[in-house]
Backbone bond lengths (Angstrom), bond angles and torsions (degrees), N, CA, C in turn:
res aa  C-N    CA-C-N  psi(-1)  N-CA   C-N-CA  omega(-1)  CA-C   N-CA-C  phi
1 M - - - 1.506 - - 1.471 111.74 -
2 I 1.368 117.84 128.02 1.466 123.48 -171.35 1.548 97.05 -126.17
3 P 1.380 116.84 121.02 1.387 123.86 174.58 1.637 107.12 -78.57
4 V 1.161 113.12 133.33 1.534 121.91 170.47 1.429 123.83 -103.97
5 R 1.216 114.63 -50.66 1.623 118.14 177.58 1.342 110.99 -158.37
6 H 1.368 117.97 171.94 1.397 124.73 -178.72 1.537 110.01 -144.38
7 A 1.358 115.79 152.16 1.402 120.86 -177.07 1.499 112.08 -87.52
8 L 1.405 118.79 144.16 1.381 119.98 -179.34 1.475 105.67 -127.81
9 S 1.343 116.81 169.10 1.396 120.16 166.63 1.561 106.17 -82.04
10 V 1.376 108.88 155.39 1.588 115.42 -174.10 1.485 107.86 -57.16
11 S 1.328 119.52 -47.65 1.452 118.64 -172.64 1.487 109.95 -69.01
12 M 1.287 119.21 -33.57 1.454 118.35 -178.32 1.580 106.33 -70.93
13 W 1.396 113.03 -42.70 1.513 112.88 175.16 1.440 116.34 -53.11
14 R 1.336 119.63 -44.15 1.364 119.86 170.96 1.461 121.38 -49.66
15 T 1.375 111.95 -38.66 1.390 117.03 -179.57 1.474 111.51 -75.29
16 V 1.309 118.23 -40.95 1.510 120.83 -177.21 1.536 109.16 -65.82
17 T 1.339 115.35 -26.30 1.431 116.40 -177.75 1.509 116.77 -67.96
18 R 1.356 112.87 -11.47 1.451 120.66 175.65 1.442 110.74 -70.69
19 G 1.417 117.24 -20.81 1.410 117.76 172.60 1.478 115.01 125.33
20 P 1.281 123.23 111.61 1.418 122.79 176.77 1.554 108.60 -80.35
21 V 1.398 120.24 83.59 1.335 125.52 -162.07 1.551 111.35 -72.36
22 A 1.464 113.72 -40.53 1.364 112.92 171.42 1.536 121.56 -61.94
23 T 1.417 112.98 -39.56 1.483 117.31 177.12 1.530 115.12 -59.18
24 Y 1.456 110.79 -41.96 1.438 114.04 179.50 1.514 112.50 -75.32
25 G 1.300 115.90 -25.60 1.471 122.39 -177.81 1.604 103.80 -72.82
26 L 1.294 117.24 -44.57 1.460 116.62 -177.39 1.556 110.27 -66.89
27 A 1.365 116.78 -42.97 1.431 118.44 178.30 1.534 111.42 -67.28
28 G 1.308 116.73 -34.02 1.448 115.03 175.27 1.535 114.37 -65.23
29 L 1.350 115.89 -37.01 1.517 115.49 178.64 1.499 107.38 -66.15
30 C 1.331 121.14 -37.52 1.510 124.19 176.25 1.570 112.26 -55.28
31 V 1.271 108.91 -51.40 1.558 116.56 179.92 1.598 111.13 -66.84
32 L 1.255 122.59 -41.45 1.379 122.53 177.30 1.580 109.70 -70.06
33 A 1.249 123.33 -36.46 1.520 121.66 169.85 1.355 109.62 -55.93
34 F 1.330 116.48 -51.10 1.543 120.81 -171.75 1.504 106.04 -61.38
35 L 1.273 117.98 -55.17 1.505 116.91 -176.39 1.489 116.10 -58.98
36 A 1.407 119.67 -32.09 1.226 123.27 -179.08 1.519 118.03 -77.15
37 G 1.391 112.95 -20.40 1.504 125.40 -175.03 1.590 107.57 -84.07
38 P 1.300 111.08 172.99 1.388 119.25 -179.60 1.599 117.29 -79.95
39 V 1.279 111.93 -2.82 1.515 114.21 177.82 1.428 113.22 -84.08
40 S 1.217 124.96 -23.85 1.558 125.39 -173.61 1.465 106.87 -75.72
41 G 1.336 118.30 -38.38 1.489 123.32 174.44 1.587 103.09 91.89
42 F 1.412 126.71 20.65 1.313 128.33 173.34 1.472 116.65 -89.87
43 D 1.309 116.73 -21.69 1.644 121.79 -177.10 1.430 105.13 -100.81
44 P 1.391 119.99 109.15 1.422 121.24 176.61 1.492 115.97 -71.47
45 A 1.374 115.53 -5.68 1.389 112.20 177.59 1.517 116.04 -75.44
46 Y 1.204 118.44 -10.90 1.559 121.33 171.92 1.482 111.41 -77.80
47 G 1.328 122.00 -4.43 1.377 122.64 175.48 1.584 111.82 79.99
48 K 1.269 109.01 -166.78 1.591 114.67 177.62 1.505 109.55 -134.93
49 G 1.329 119.09 176.86 1.357 126.64 177.59 1.642 114.54 54.79
50 D 1.140 115.15 -126.82 1.421 119.68 -177.66 1.499 116.35 -67.04
51 A 1.453 110.17 -28.81 1.442 112.01 -178.31 1.713 109.32 -75.27
52 L 1.321 111.57 -27.96 1.579 116.11 175.18 1.417 108.45 -72.15
53 L 1.298 121.97 -45.08 1.469 122.36 -179.74 1.593 111.75 -63.74
54 A 1.356 115.19 -33.90 1.492 112.41 169.84 1.380 115.61 -70.75
55 A 1.221 117.73 -36.06 1.502 122.19 176.50 1.563 109.10 -55.53
56 Q 1.399 112.51 -53.64 1.501 119.68 -179.34 1.516 113.02 -56.78
57 S 1.299 115.77 -43.02 1.456 123.68 174.89 1.441 111.57 -54.38
58 A 1.300 117.47 -50.45 1.559 122.63 -176.76 1.433 107.82 -68.30
59 Y 1.227 117.54 -40.75 1.536 123.16 176.58 1.552 113.68 -52.61
60 F 1.302 109.31 -53.80 1.520 113.96 -176.59 1.622 105.38 -71.27
61 L 1.196 123.41 -37.40 1.474 123.82 173.48 1.537 111.91 -56.24
62 R 1.200 117.85 -45.64 1.457 123.88 -174.63 1.510 112.84 -70.26
63 W 1.350 116.74 -44.31 1.481 122.91 -177.59 1.471 118.12 -104.60
64 G 1.305 116.05 -13.33 1.386 118.36 -178.93 1.607 117.80 -94.58
65 V 1.141 121.72 173.06 1.422 129.14 176.94 1.562 117.84 -84.84
66 L 1.224 115.45 113.75 1.527 117.61 -172.38 1.609 99.81 -111.67
67 P 1.329 119.19 101.00 1.560 118.07 -169.97 1.507 109.26 -61.86
68 A 1.362 128.37 -33.34 1.261 126.63 -176.16 1.525 112.73 -69.13
69 E 1.302 119.19 -19.85 1.474 122.04 176.88 1.666 111.10 -108.94
70 L 1.266 116.59 8.85 1.349 117.14 177.18 1.544 112.51 -82.60
71 D 1.437 114.40 100.12 1.546 115.88 175.63 1.497 106.86 -143.13
72 F 1.236 109.15 170.57 1.555 119.68 -169.88 1.537 107.67 -81.57
73 N 1.294 122.71 5.02 1.504 126.38 177.34 1.501 113.16 -99.29
74 S 1.436 115.62 -4.27 1.472 119.09 176.56 1.514 109.94 -125.66
75 P 1.283 115.42 108.36 1.531 119.45 179.77 1.589 108.24 -58.57
76 H 1.357 120.73 -39.43 1.335 123.37 -177.64 1.452 111.32 -61.56
77 A 1.327 115.88 -42.71 1.529 122.63 179.88 1.463 111.71 -61.15
78 L 1.381 111.82 -42.54 1.491 116.03 -179.03 1.500 117.08 -72.95
79 L 1.324 114.79 -13.60 1.375 123.68 -179.18 1.624 107.90 -90.97
80 T 1.247 121.59 -18.81 1.410 124.33 -176.65 1.560 114.69 -59.81
81 P 1.490 115.06 -36.88 1.528 109.36 -179.76 1.588 113.35 -67.26
82 L 1.452 116.36 -9.49 1.442 113.06 163.61 1.451 119.79 -85.18
83 T 1.370 110.67 -41.76 1.487 112.89 -177.60 1.567 110.72 -70.97
84 A 1.326 120.75 -26.31 1.368 127.50 -178.92 1.543 110.12 -61.91
85 L 1.348 115.81 -27.71 1.539 121.43 -176.11 1.489 108.65 -65.29
86 F 1.363 118.56 -15.70 1.539 117.33 -174.43 1.467 107.78 -115.40
87 V 1.307 121.00 16.79 1.452 121.82 -179.19 1.489 105.37 -120.96
88 H 1.335 112.49 135.46 1.669 116.03 -179.56 1.417 104.66 -134.81
89 A 1.411 112.35 152.11 1.475 121.53 -163.70 1.593 109.41 -82.45
90 N 1.380 113.58 -32.30 1.497 115.70 -179.81 1.526 110.74 -158.25
91 W 1.279 117.46 179.12 1.563 120.64 -177.73 1.611 111.75 -59.18
92 P 1.213 118.92 -47.90 1.465 124.88 -179.20 1.564 108.10 -61.68
93 H 1.300 118.87 -38.70 1.387 119.56 -179.52 1.607 109.72 -70.32
94 L 1.197 119.41 -35.64 1.449 126.44 -178.21 1.515 108.54 -73.32
95 L 1.404 117.60 -51.71 1.395 122.45 -176.21 1.541 113.85 -62.59
96 G 1.331 112.88 -36.84 1.496 119.59 -174.76 1.622 104.88 -71.60
97 N 1.215 115.36 -40.76 1.497 115.80 -178.57 1.534 111.43 -69.81
98 M 1.257 111.73 -41.09 1.558 118.26 178.74 1.480 107.10 -59.75
99 L 1.349 120.42 -47.10 1.386 116.32 -176.76 1.545 114.45 -60.90
100 F 1.297 114.77 -44.64 1.505 119.05 179.50 1.636 108.68 -60.77
101 L 1.319 116.29 -37.79 1.378 121.46 -179.94 1.479 112.60 -61.68
102 H 1.418 113.21 -48.21 1.373 122.18 -177.11 1.579 112.34 -66.18
103 V 1.379 120.77 -38.08 1.453 127.34 -177.28 1.501 105.79 -68.96
104 F 1.385 117.94 -46.24 1.573 116.48 -164.32 1.470 103.88 -112.29
105 G 1.411 125.93 -10.80 1.350 115.52 -178.15 1.501 117.77 -78.93
106 A 1.322 118.59 -25.06 1.488 122.80 -170.50 1.532 108.94 -69.18
107 M 1.282 117.09 -48.66 1.536 123.26 -179.81 1.520 110.61 -66.41
108 T 1.323 114.06 -36.81 1.590 116.39 177.14 1.508 110.81 -73.85
109 E 1.283 121.24 -30.44 1.375 122.42 174.03 1.569 111.22 -70.51
110 Q 1.319 114.62 -45.92 1.456 117.44 179.01 1.568 115.00 -59.07
111 R 1.395 116.04 -27.52 1.389 125.58 -175.90 1.622 103.86 -78.51
112 M 1.361 118.24 -46.94 1.457 125.23 -170.61 1.480 106.25 -86.00
113 G 1.310 125.15 -40.42 1.445 123.21 -164.96 1.400 109.84 104.78
114 R 1.369 118.82 149.36 1.420 121.77 -170.97 1.571 113.07 -63.98
115 V 1.275 118.81 -51.43 1.333 123.16 178.12 1.577 116.50 -57.97
116 H 1.420 113.08 -49.06 1.438 122.85 174.52 1.503 111.20 -52.79
117 F 1.361 111.62 -51.27 1.563 121.49 -175.01 1.505 107.66 -59.66
118 T 1.276 120.07 -43.08 1.495 126.75 -174.44 1.547 102.45 -62.10
119 L 1.315 117.25 -55.37 1.467 122.88 -171.06 1.483 107.62 -65.07
120 F 1.317 124.89 -40.51 1.336 131.96 173.80 1.591 108.51 -59.04
121 Y 1.153 124.03 -55.19 1.467 132.35 178.17 1.572 107.07 -48.06
122 L 1.290 113.85 -55.35 1.468 115.65 -174.95 1.556 109.98 -75.50
123 G 1.312 122.39 -30.37 1.311 118.22 174.18 1.428 121.02 -72.48
124 V 1.365 116.37 -37.78 1.507 120.07 178.08 1.564 107.42 -77.13
125 G 1.355 122.50 -25.98 1.304 117.70 168.38 1.504 122.35 -70.34
126 Y 1.261 111.70 -26.49 1.451 122.38 175.81 1.560 108.58 -68.41
127 V 1.382 110.88 -47.10 1.410 117.75 -179.85 1.599 113.11 -64.16
128 A 1.217 112.09 -42.02 1.572 116.07 174.83 1.526 120.92 -57.98
129 L 1.387 109.73 -45.36 1.482 121.90 176.84 1.527 109.98 -70.27
130 F 1.345 112.27 -44.28 1.523 113.33 -178.75 1.605 109.84 -68.67
131 G 1.260 118.90 -40.00 1.377 129.18 179.82 1.546 106.03 -53.43
132 Y 1.306 116.88 -56.14 1.521 122.63 179.55 1.520 110.93 -57.57
133 A 1.348 117.13 -45.50 1.345 121.39 -178.97 1.599 111.19 -65.54
134 A 1.312 120.27 -35.98 1.352 123.64 176.30 1.529 113.60 -63.82
135 V 1.325 115.51 -41.36 1.509 119.04 175.24 1.431 112.47 -66.45
136 N 1.221 115.39 -39.07 1.559 118.54 -175.91 1.633 110.97 -113.89
137 A 1.211 107.42 57.57 1.519 117.81 -175.63 1.413 119.79 -60.81
138 T 1.368 113.51 -18.88 1.526 113.85 -178.63 1.637 109.43 -104.31
139 S 1.358 111.68 4.60 1.507 113.24 178.78 1.588 109.34 -64.54
140 E 1.394 111.72 145.60 1.418 113.54 166.03 1.443 113.62 -114.96
141 Q 1.341 119.34 19.87 1.418 131.11 176.86 1.605 111.86 -80.88
142 T 1.280 115.76 109.03 1.486 113.66 -179.87 1.490 113.42 -60.29
143 L 1.433 117.52 143.60 1.372 122.05 -174.31 1.613 107.14 -117.89
144 V 1.426 114.60 117.82 1.529 110.26 177.47 1.537 103.32 -136.54
145 G 1.454 111.93 163.27 1.368 121.70 171.33 1.622 112.33 123.23
146 A 1.361 108.00 163.92 1.523 109.50 -178.41 1.405 110.70 -96.76
147 S 1.289 124.54 14.87 1.445 125.42 -172.87 1.559 108.86 -57.74
148 G 1.343 114.94 -43.10 1.538 117.89 -176.48 1.556 111.74 -55.66
149 A 1.435 109.72 -43.18 1.434 119.74 -168.87 1.524 105.86 -73.84
150 I 1.277 116.23 -42.43 1.524 121.36 -179.93 1.443 106.75 -69.72
151 S 1.375 125.31 -42.95 1.422 123.95 170.40 1.551 112.55 -48.06
152 G 1.328 115.26 -41.25 1.599 117.59 177.05 1.660 106.42 -60.68
153 V 1.306 113.56 -45.36 1.436 119.94 -177.31 1.574 106.35 -53.57
154 L 1.360 114.95 -48.16 1.508 122.27 -175.72 1.533 105.15 -59.33
155 G 1.394 116.41 -50.71 1.419 119.56 179.59 1.540 114.91 -49.27
156 A 1.430 113.09 -50.80 1.406 118.02 -174.35 1.438 108.93 -70.75
157 F 1.378 122.18 -28.20 1.503 129.83 179.02 1.629 103.05 -59.05
158 L 1.289 107.94 -53.54 1.455 110.22 -172.65 1.352 115.93 -57.12
159 Y 1.430 116.76 -38.63 1.436 119.81 -178.99 1.545 108.68 -71.12
160 L 1.350 117.90 -45.96 1.414 121.96 -166.50 1.585 114.61 -76.83
161 F 1.418 109.34 -25.03 1.462 113.58 -171.96 1.484 108.53 -132.22
162 P 1.351 121.61 61.97 1.572 120.62 -168.35 1.503 111.20 -67.01
163 K 1.430 116.87 -19.35 1.409 116.44 -172.15 1.420 114.77 -113.32
164 A 1.333 116.15 13.96 1.450 123.97 172.39 1.532 108.54 -68.18
165 R 1.381 111.11 148.23 1.483 113.60 178.31 1.615 111.36 -112.43
166 V 1.236 112.59 139.72 1.466 122.38 179.80 1.407 116.68 -116.21
167 T 1.245 119.82 124.60 1.519 127.51 165.72 1.444 114.97 -80.86
168 S 1.276 123.31 112.35 1.396 132.24 -174.48 1.549 114.89 -115.97
169 L 1.299 120.76 148.20 1.437 127.16 174.88 1.538 108.82 -110.82
170 F 1.261 113.87 119.52 1.483 123.36 -179.87 1.431 114.40 -97.57
171 P 1.363 124.84 110.39 1.437 124.38 -175.13 1.548 112.65 -61.71
172 F 1.304 121.18 -33.88 1.382 124.91 179.47 1.608 111.33 -78.07
173 L 1.203 119.71 2.41 1.476 128.07 175.26 1.649 105.07 -122.05
174 F 1.397 113.70 32.93 1.519 113.49 179.13 1.550 112.62 58.21
175 F 1.325 120.55 28.25 1.363 118.71 -177.94 1.602 116.34 60.98
176 L 1.293 113.43 32.72 1.478 116.76 -179.49 1.618 106.58 -74.54
177 P 1.191 115.23 130.50 1.559 116.70 174.38 1.480 112.32 -73.64
178 L 1.311 113.12 125.40 1.531 120.61 178.94 1.517 107.50 -129.56
179 R 1.229 114.59 153.15 1.589 118.58 -166.25 1.626 96.86 -120.60
180 F 1.361 118.89 127.05 1.456 132.07 172.23 1.400 112.08 -132.03
181 P 1.261 113.70 157.86 1.533 119.90 164.33 1.433 112.86 -57.16
182 A 1.278 123.99 141.53 1.453 125.90 -178.43 1.483 110.90 -56.37
183 W 1.392 117.98 -39.46 1.504 113.14 -175.23 1.368 108.94 -76.23
184 A 1.286 128.46 -14.43 1.456 121.94 174.32 1.550 105.96 -76.59
185 V 1.321 121.00 -44.30 1.359 124.75 -174.74 1.571 113.31 -63.14
186 L 1.365 114.03 -37.73 1.465 121.71 -174.74 1.526 112.25 -77.58
187 I 1.502 110.86 -36.88 1.517 114.57 178.14 1.586 102.80 -72.97
188 F 1.284 123.00 -33.84 1.464 122.65 176.07 1.556 108.88 -58.73
189 W 1.246 112.58 -45.71 1.576 122.91 -176.11 1.564 104.33 -64.09
190 F 1.277 120.09 -47.06 1.418 121.32 -179.18 1.505 114.42 -64.24
191 V 1.295 112.78 -44.27 1.519 111.77 175.48 1.635 117.27 -64.81
192 L 1.392 113.24 -29.37 1.551 114.34 168.84 1.371 108.13 -65.59
193 Q 1.353 129.00 -43.37 1.402 129.70 -178.78 1.543 108.10 -57.83
194 W 1.354 114.42 -48.94 1.499 116.62 -172.41 1.528 106.57 -66.17
195 L 1.295 123.08 -42.90 1.363 125.30 178.12 1.552 112.42 -60.17
196 A 1.253 115.40 -49.45 1.392 119.61 178.81 1.620 110.70 -65.19
197 A 1.283 123.59 -29.06 1.306 125.76 173.23 1.496 117.89 -68.84
198 R 1.240 113.12 -33.63 1.546 118.91 171.07 1.541 111.58 -76.54
199 A 1.185 122.25 -31.42 1.366 123.24 176.01 1.502 118.15 -82.46
200 A 1.350 115.80 -15.58 1.415 118.20 178.52 1.364 117.83 -74.85
201 G 1.437 116.68 132.54 1.484 126.14 -173.50 1.423 108.19 -95.86
202 P 1.443 114.99 177.18 1.560 117.62 -177.24 1.516 108.46 -64.57
203 G 1.280 115.21 169.66 1.520 124.19 171.97 1.509 110.13 89.83
204 P 1.403 115.39 -170.93 1.411 117.66 -167.64 1.629 109.33 -67.36
205 G 1.304 111.91 156.51 1.409 121.06 -174.82 1.389 115.12 157.49
206 V 1.487 117.92 -177.13 1.476 118.97 178.57 1.432 113.90 -77.75
207 A 1.302 116.58 139.22 1.431 124.35 -177.02 1.517 114.77 -79.17
208 Y 1.332 123.05 63.09 1.412 127.03 -164.85 1.487 105.77 -63.09
209 L 1.366 121.03 -33.04 1.440 121.16 -173.44 1.576 105.11 -67.62
210 A 1.337 123.18 -38.12 1.440 122.62 170.36 1.443 116.51 -55.37
211 H 1.381 117.70 -38.35 1.379 119.45 173.87 1.604 115.89 -64.60
212 L 1.352 114.57 -42.80 1.458 120.28 173.23 1.526 114.34 -59.06
213 V 1.451 115.06 -48.45 1.507 123.41 174.48 1.509 112.68 -49.36
214 G 1.514 111.55 -51.23 1.468 120.79 -171.74 1.602 105.98 -69.34
215 F 1.297 121.11 -43.15 1.426 123.69 179.23 1.547 111.61 -56.77
216 G 1.327 113.45 -57.30 1.373 123.04 175.15 1.561 115.92 -46.18
217 A 1.342 109.89 -59.16 1.421 115.88 -179.53 1.638 111.85 -64.30
218 G 1.165 119.34 -33.50 1.415 119.15 173.83 1.605 116.92 -66.14
219 F 1.350 115.07 -42.05 1.422 127.08 172.72 1.489 110.84 -58.42
220 L 1.368 111.66 -52.82 1.564 119.70 175.91 1.452 116.68 -54.02
221 Y 1.271 113.93 -46.72 1.491 126.04 -175.34 1.620 103.79 -63.74
222 A 1.242 114.89 -51.11 1.594 115.38 179.54 1.488 106.82 -65.31
223 W 1.130 123.71 -38.74 1.475 119.39 -176.86 1.618 108.42 -66.98
224 V 1.279 116.78 -48.84 1.451 119.91 174.97 1.579 114.60 -53.07
225 R 1.360 110.16 -48.93 1.575 119.63 -169.02 1.538 106.73 -76.45
226 Y 1.345 118.59 -41.04 1.486 118.04 -169.98 1.562 112.69 -113.93
227 R 1.253 122.04 14.77 1.464 122.59 -177.53 1.451 110.67 -66.03
228 R 1.312 116.82 -31.99 1.535 120.42 178.97 1.474 118.57 -88.52
229 T 1.377 108.95 3.65 1.522 112.31 175.91 1.673 109.11 -120.85
230 D 1.245 120.76 174.29 1.303 121.38 -176.08 1.521 109.79 -85.65
231 R 1.437 112.16 135.21 1.350 120.13 175.75 1.430 106.24 -81.55
232 V 1.413 117.95 159.98 1.449 120.66 169.58 1.477 109.74 -88.08
233 G 1.508 108.91 116.88 1.397 111.58 -175.39 1.539 107.32 -136.19
234 G 1.247 110.87 -72.91 1.617 128.17 -171.31 1.450 113.80 -10.55
235 Q 1.374 112.07 -92.77 1.433 108.55 -166.40 1.511 110.61 -93.09
236 T 1.273 120.85 152.31 1.408 131.02 173.48 1.525 110.40 -97.33
237 A 1.179 116.90 161.12 1.555 122.68 -166.96 1.493 115.88 -80.99
238 A 1.271 117.23 155.42 1.484 130.20 164.08 1.573 104.46 -79.65
239 T 1.343 115.21 170.59 1.424 123.04 -178.59 1.429 104.76 -52.55
240 E 1.331 124.77 -46.64 1.400 122.63 -165.24 1.642 110.88 -71.06
241 G 1.466 113.86 -0.14 1.480 116.22 173.28 1.373 112.40 -100.54
242 E 1.327 122.91 18.55 1.414 125.57 -177.95 1.518 109.91 -85.27
243 R 1.356 119.08 145.81 1.391 123.75 166.44 1.496 110.30 -125.77
244 Q 1.310 116.89 142.47 1.385 124.50 177.90 1.467 116.18 -137.36
245 P 1.262 126.09 118.66 1.462 125.63 -177.24 1.479 104.98 -59.21
């Protein structure tokens, strides 16, 4: 399932067009970190072959989360759930995360405000990665990526914009664009993560549990923070309210 766009009210669309600075800034940092690191393949200084693989391994160990070494006696280890949010394992990993951040981040940022959204993103990302590491405390598999933080954004989006509409591309339907309420798409996404987390075995792979923790933390935070205020629901948008990456 690939999200493509969502509908906005016309007034909100005019506000968002001023620029989701925090969303673009966070995405830009992820892209810059990836391009400057050994995974992108753009910097010849990292070498080739075994030298490049060694550089990549050292890069992930330095900036990623290693659950087996995450303890309160190591300030560096406790910082890695933050630094890992800006490190990605490969191009598909980076581009997939940035697409979800772009589609769902702008509206969430507009609702929260730039500073609030940035702190929320970092906080929920930290909780997601730390939560995964706590459950898998003996794992020596390095954990990297913004998926936990972006899952938190999805959770907050689900609470804040329950009636938004999302156009999605489904690979198993030959990438046919279909339009659904955001709540249906996000709940479907959550169920997929839950099923995948149950089926996942030990060893390297996708940290589905971090996705679930991030999503739950984001939804819970939005519920606690905004339950006494109006959520954006009511009217869906006309065509001029459409956004498409």
